[in-house]
C-alpha positions as a Markdown table, in Angstrom:
| # | Residue | x | y | z |
|---|---|---|---|---|
| 1 | Met | 15.5 | 93.0 | -151.0 |
| 2 | Ser | 13.0 | 92.1 | -153.9 |
| 3 | Asp | 13.9 | 92.7 | -157.4 |
| 4 | Gln | 12.7 | 91.8 | -160.7 |
| 5 | Val | 15.7 | 90.3 | -162.9 |
| 6 | Thr | 16.8 | 88.4 | -165.8 |
| 7 | Val | 19.3 | 85.4 | -166.0 |
| 8 | Ser | 20.1 | 84.5 | -169.3 |
| 9 | Pro | 21.2 | 80.4 | -169.4 |
| 10 | Gly | 22.5 | 79.6 | -172.8 |
| 11 | Gly | 22.2 | 82.6 | -174.4 |
| 12 | Val | 18.3 | 83.0 | -173.9 |
| 13 | Val | 16.7 | 85.6 | -171.4 |
| 14 | Leu | 14.5 | 84.3 | -168.9 |
| 15 | Asp | 12.4 | 86.8 | -166.6 |
| 16 | Ala | 13.4 | 86.1 | -162.7 |
| 17 | Asp | 11.8 | 87.4 | -159.3 |
| 18 | Leu | 14.7 | 87.6 | -157.1 |
| 19 | His | 14.3 | 88.3 | -153.3 |
| 20 | Leu | 17.0 | 88.2 | -150.3 |
| 21 | Pro | 15.9 | 89.0 | -146.4 |
| 22 | Asn | 18.0 | 91.0 | -144.6 |
| 23 | Glu | 21.3 | 88.4 | -143.3 |
| 24 | Ser | 20.3 | 85.9 | -145.6 |
| 25 | Arg | 20.6 | 82.4 | -144.8 |
| 26 | Gly | 21.0 | 81.6 | -147.8 |
| 27 | Leu | 19.2 | 81.3 | -151.6 |
| 28 | Val | 16.9 | 78.8 | -152.6 |
| 29 | Ile | 16.5 | 78.6 | -156.3 |
| 30 | Phe | 12.7 | 77.7 | -157.7 |
| 31 | Ala | 12.3 | 75.1 | -161.0 |
| 32 | His | 8.5 | 74.8 | -161.7 |
| 33 | Gly | 6.6 | 72.6 | -162.9 |
| 34 | Ser | 4.4 | 71.2 | -166.3 |
| 35 | Gly | 2.8 | 74.1 | -167.7 |
| 36 | Ser | 3.3 | 76.5 | -164.7 |
| 37 | Gly | 6.0 | 79.4 | -164.1 |
| 38 | Arg | 7.5 | 81.4 | -161.7 |
| 39 | Arg | 4.1 | 83.2 | -160.9 |
| 40 | Ser | 3.2 | 80.4 | -159.3 |
| 41 | Pro | 0.8 | 80.9 | -156.7 |
| 42 | Arg | 1.7 | 77.4 | -154.6 |
| 43 | Asn | 5.8 | 78.1 | -155.4 |
| 44 | Arg | 5.4 | 81.6 | -154.6 |
| 45 | Gln | 3.3 | 80.9 | -151.0 |
| 46 | Val | 6.5 | 78.1 | -150.0 |
| 47 | Ala | 9.2 | 81.2 | -151.4 |
| 48 | Thr | 7.0 | 83.5 | -148.4 |
| 49 | Thr | 7.6 | 81.3 | -146.0 |
| 50 | Leu | 11.5 | 80.7 | -146.7 |
| 51 | His | 11.7 | 84.6 | -146.3 |
| 52 | Glu | 9.8 | 84.6 | -143.0 |
| 53 | Gly | 12.4 | 81.8 | -142.4 |
| 54 | Gly | 15.5 | 83.9 | -143.5 |
| 55 | Phe | 16.3 | 82.5 | -147.3 |
| 56 | Gly | 16.4 | 84.0 | -150.4 |
| 57 | Thr | 14.7 | 83.2 | -153.1 |
| 58 | Leu | 14.7 | 83.1 | -157.3 |
| 59 | Leu | 11.8 | 81.9 | -158.9 |
| 60 | Phe | 12.2 | 82.1 | -162.4 |
| 61 | Asp | 10.5 | 80.6 | -165.4 |
| 62 | Leu | 12.2 | 77.9 | -167.3 |
| 63 | Leu | 11.0 | 78.9 | -170.7 |
| 64 | Thr | 10.7 | 81.8 | -173.1 |
| 65 | Ala | 7.4 | 83.4 | -173.7 |
| 66 | Ala | 7.9 | 82.3 | -177.0 |
| 67 | Glu | 8.4 | 78.6 | -176.1 |
| 68 | Glu | 5.6 | 78.7 | -173.6 |
| 69 | Arg | 3.1 | 79.8 | -176.4 |
| 70 | Arg | 4.5 | 76.5 | -178.0 |
| 71 | Asp | 4.0 | 74.4 | -175.0 |
| 72 | Ile | 0.8 | 75.2 | -174.0 |
| 73 | Gln | 0.0 | 74.0 | -178.1 |
| 74 | Asp | 1.5 | 70.8 | -178.0 |
| 75 | Ala | 3.0 | 70.1 | -174.5 |
| 76 | Ser | 6.6 | 70.0 | -176.1 |
| 77 | Leu | 8.7 | 71.3 | -174.1 |
| 78 | Arg | 7.5 | 70.7 | -169.8 |
| 79 | Phe | 8.9 | 66.9 | -170.5 |
| 80 | Asn | 11.9 | 68.0 | -172.2 |
| 81 | Ile | 14.1 | 67.1 | -168.9 |
| 82 | Ser | 17.6 | 67.7 | -170.7 |
| 83 | Leu | 16.5 | 71.4 | -171.6 |
| 84 | Leu | 14.9 | 72.5 | -168.4 |
| 85 | Thr | 17.9 | 70.6 | -166.4 |
| 86 | Gly | 20.5 | 72.9 | -168.8 |
| 87 | Arg | 18.5 | 75.6 | -168.2 |
| 88 | Leu | 18.7 | 75.5 | -164.8 |
| 89 | Thr | 21.9 | 74.2 | -164.1 |
| 90 | Ala | 23.3 | 77.7 | -165.9 |
| 91 | Val | 21.5 | 79.6 | -164.1 |
| 92 | Val | 23.0 | 78.0 | -160.8 |
| 93 | Asp | 26.0 | 79.0 | -162.4 |
| 94 | Glu | 25.0 | 82.5 | -163.1 |
| 95 | Ile | 23.6 | 83.2 | -159.6 |
| 96 | Ala | 26.9 | 81.2 | -157.7 |
| 97 | Asp | 28.9 | 84.4 | -159.7 |
| 98 | Arg | 26.5 | 87.4 | -159.2 |
| 99 | Leu | 28.0 | 89.5 | -156.8 |
| 100 | Asp | 25.1 | 90.8 | -155.2 |
| 101 | Ile | 24.4 | 87.2 | -153.9 |
| 102 | Pro | 28.2 | 87.1 | -151.8 |
| 103 | Gly | 28.9 | 83.4 | -151.2 |
| 104 | Leu | 25.4 | 82.5 | -150.1 |
| 105 | Pro | 24.9 | 78.5 | -150.0 |
| 106 | Ile | 22.5 | 77.5 | -152.6 |
| 107 | Gly | 19.2 | 75.1 | -152.6 |
| 108 | Leu | 16.9 | 73.9 | -154.9 |
| 109 | Phe | 13.4 | 73.6 | -154.9 |
| 110 | Gly | 11.4 | 71.7 | -157.4 |
| 111 | Ala | 7.9 | 71.2 | -158.4 |
| 112 | Ser | 6.4 | 68.5 | -161.0 |
| 113 | Thr | 8.5 | 68.1 | -163.9 |
| 114 | Gly | 10.7 | 70.8 | -162.0 |
| 115 | Ala | 12.0 | 68.0 | -159.4 |
| 116 | Ala | 14.0 | 66.1 | -162.4 |
| 117 | Ala | 15.9 | 69.5 | -163.5 |
| 118 | Val | 16.5 | 69.8 | -159.9 |
| 119 | Leu | 18.2 | 66.8 | -159.9 |
| 120 | Gly | 19.8 | 67.0 | -162.9 |
| 121 | Ala | 21.3 | 70.2 | -161.6 |
| 122 | Ala | 22.6 | 69.3 | -158.0 |
| 123 | Ala | 24.6 | 66.2 | -159.9 |
| 124 | Ala | 25.8 | 68.4 | -162.4 |
| 125 | Arg | 27.1 | 70.9 | -159.8 |
| 126 | Pro | 27.5 | 68.6 | -156.4 |
| 127 | Glu | 29.7 | 71.1 | -155.0 |
| 128 | Val | 27.5 | 73.9 | -155.4 |
| 129 | Val | 23.6 | 72.9 | -154.9 |
| 130 | Arg | 23.8 | 71.8 | -150.8 |
| 131 | Ser | 20.4 | 70.6 | -150.4 |
| 132 | Ile | 16.9 | 69.7 | -152.8 |
| 133 | Val | 13.1 | 69.7 | -151.8 |
| 134 | Ser | 10.9 | 68.2 | -154.3 |
| 135 | Arg | 7.0 | 69.1 | -154.3 |
| 136 | Gly | 4.5 | 66.6 | -155.7 |
| 137 | Gly | 7.9 | 65.9 | -158.3 |
| 138 | Arg | 8.9 | 63.8 | -160.9 |
| 139 | Pro | 11.8 | 62.6 | -159.9 |
| 140 | Asp | 12.1 | 59.5 | -161.8 |
| 141 | Leu | 12.2 | 61.6 | -164.7 |
| 142 | Ala | 16.4 | 62.1 | -163.8 |
| 143 | Asp | 16.9 | 58.9 | -164.6 |
| 144 | Asp | 20.7 | 58.6 | -164.1 |
| 145 | Ala | 21.4 | 61.6 | -162.3 |
| 146 | Leu | 19.7 | 60.4 | -159.4 |
| 147 | Pro | 23.0 | 58.3 | -158.1 |
| 148 | Lys | 25.3 | 61.3 | -158.6 |
| 149 | Val | 22.9 | 63.5 | -156.6 |
| 150 | Gln | 25.2 | 64.9 | -153.6 |
| 151 | Ala | 23.0 | 66.8 | -151.6 |
| 152 | Pro | 20.8 | 65.9 | -149.0 |
| 153 | Thr | 17.0 | 65.6 | -151.0 |
| 154 | Leu | 13.3 | 66.1 | -149.4 |
| 155 | Leu | 10.6 | 64.5 | -151.2 |
| 156 | Leu | 7.3 | 65.6 | -150.6 |
| 157 | Val | 4.1 | 64.3 | -151.8 |
| 158 | Gly | 0.9 | 64.0 | -151.2 |
| 159 | Glu | -1.0 | 61.0 | -149.0 |
| 160 | Leu | -3.7 | 60.6 | -151.6 |
| 161 | Asp | -1.1 | 61.2 | -154.6 |
| 162 | Glu | -0.9 | 57.0 | -154.9 |
| 163 | Pro | 1.2 | 57.1 | -158.3 |
| 164 | Val | 3.5 | 59.7 | -157.4 |
| 165 | Ile | 4.4 | 58.0 | -154.8 |
| 166 | Ala | 4.9 | 55.2 | -156.3 |
| 167 | Leu | 7.2 | 57.3 | -159.0 |
| 168 | Asn | 9.4 | 58.8 | -156.1 |
| 169 | Glu | 9.9 | 55.3 | -154.1 |
| 170 | Gln | 11.1 | 54.2 | -157.3 |
| 171 | Ala | 13.6 | 57.4 | -157.6 |
| 172 | Ala | 14.6 | 57.3 | -153.7 |
| 173 | Ala | 16.2 | 53.9 | -154.2 |
| 174 | Trp | 18.6 | 55.5 | -156.5 |
| 175 | Leu | 19.4 | 57.9 | -154.3 |
| 176 | Val | 22.9 | 57.3 | -152.5 |
| 177 | Val | 22.5 | 60.6 | -149.8 |
| 178 | Glu | 20.7 | 61.4 | -147.2 |
| 179 | His | 16.9 | 62.0 | -148.2 |
| 180 | Glu | 13.2 | 61.4 | -146.7 |
| 181 | Ile | 10.1 | 60.5 | -148.6 |
| 182 | Ser | 7.6 | 63.1 | -146.6 |
| 183 | Leu | 3.9 | 62.1 | -147.3 |
| 184 | Val | 1.6 | 65.4 | -146.6 |
| 185 | Pro | -1.7 | 64.0 | -144.8 |
| 186 | Gly | -4.6 | 64.8 | -147.0 |
| 187 | Ala | -2.9 | 65.6 | -149.9 |
| 188 | Thr | -3.6 | 65.4 | -153.6 |
| 189 | His | -1.3 | 65.6 | -156.6 |
| 190 | Leu | -1.9 | 69.9 | -156.9 |
| 191 | Phe | -1.8 | 70.0 | -152.7 |
| 192 | Glu | -5.4 | 71.9 | -153.5 |
| 193 | Glu | -6.4 | 71.2 | -149.8 |
| 194 | Pro | -6.7 | 73.4 | -147.0 |
| 195 | Gly | -3.7 | 73.4 | -145.0 |
| 196 | Thr | -1.7 | 71.5 | -147.3 |
| 197 | Leu | 0.6 | 73.8 | -149.4 |
| 198 | Glu | 1.2 | 75.2 | -145.5 |
| 199 | Gln | 2.5 | 72.0 | -144.2 |
| 200 | Val | 4.9 | 72.1 | -147.5 |
| 201 | Ala | 6.1 | 75.6 | -146.9 |
| 202 | Arg | 7.0 | 74.3 | -143.1 |
| 203 | Arg | 8.5 | 71.0 | -143.9 |
| 204 | Ala | 10.3 | 72.9 | -146.6 |
| 205 | Leu | 12.0 | 75.6 | -144.2 |
| 206 | Ala | 12.8 | 72.7 | -141.7 |
| 207 | Trp | 15.0 | 70.7 | -144.1 |
| 208 | Phe | 16.9 | 74.1 | -145.6 |
| 209 | Ser | 17.5 | 75.3 | -142.1 |
| 210 | Arg | 18.7 | 71.5 | -141.3 |
| 211 | Thr | 20.7 | 70.6 | -143.9 |
| 212 | Met | 22.2 | 73.8 | -145.6 |
| 213 | Pro | 25.3 | 75.1 | -143.7 |
| 214 | Ser | 25.3 | 78.1 | -142.4 |
| 215 | Ile | 27.2 | 81.5 | -142.9 |
| 216 | Asn | 28.1 | 84.3 | -140.9 |
| 217 | Gln | 26.7 | 87.1 | -143.1 |
| 218 | Ser | 29.1 | 89.7 | -141.2 |
| 219 | Ser | 32.5 | 88.5 | -142.8 |
| 220 | Leu | 31.0 | 89.2 | -146.4 |
| 221 | Arg | 30.6 | 92.6 | -145.7 |
């Protein structure tokens, strides 16, 4: 099933794209990064690989259209981690209660500043979020949330993205759960080099497959 839906965190209405393969193994909610949105081609490529591996995905816009226009002008919202975390947490709550997504384990995938929102939401909902993947993320912006994260966390960083490698290493030192920093050979921050994004997608699929609990989908019908 693929459908355009809306989510309503905190009273705002945000557009979202929901895809659920038959016999879904779990649902991965994406949080995009600075200046991006649910149509990010990089996140969509990762989502397609997850679909092929049996995972559902939800890609949604963290900002309204008016907020996006404002952010393009002054970049005032893309680093508002408190706002982004609150919205993602509300979406996690909403999705967990949807009748058409019955009991699926939930994972989170964050890119750039979206990774900080993912870690904050995971810390706020440890009983719901089961696994985390960050792509070129800024987990250092999650601040006090890091020691509270209980979901296994994979930090994917480009091998040539040295400043972000250092920031991920600093953040990883505060994680008390299973975690791994995985460097993608030949990749810079945006993973534009041939084959690098494919590696991100494969590693994300392998991580979610290993760390998200399996369910008997037939028991949900």
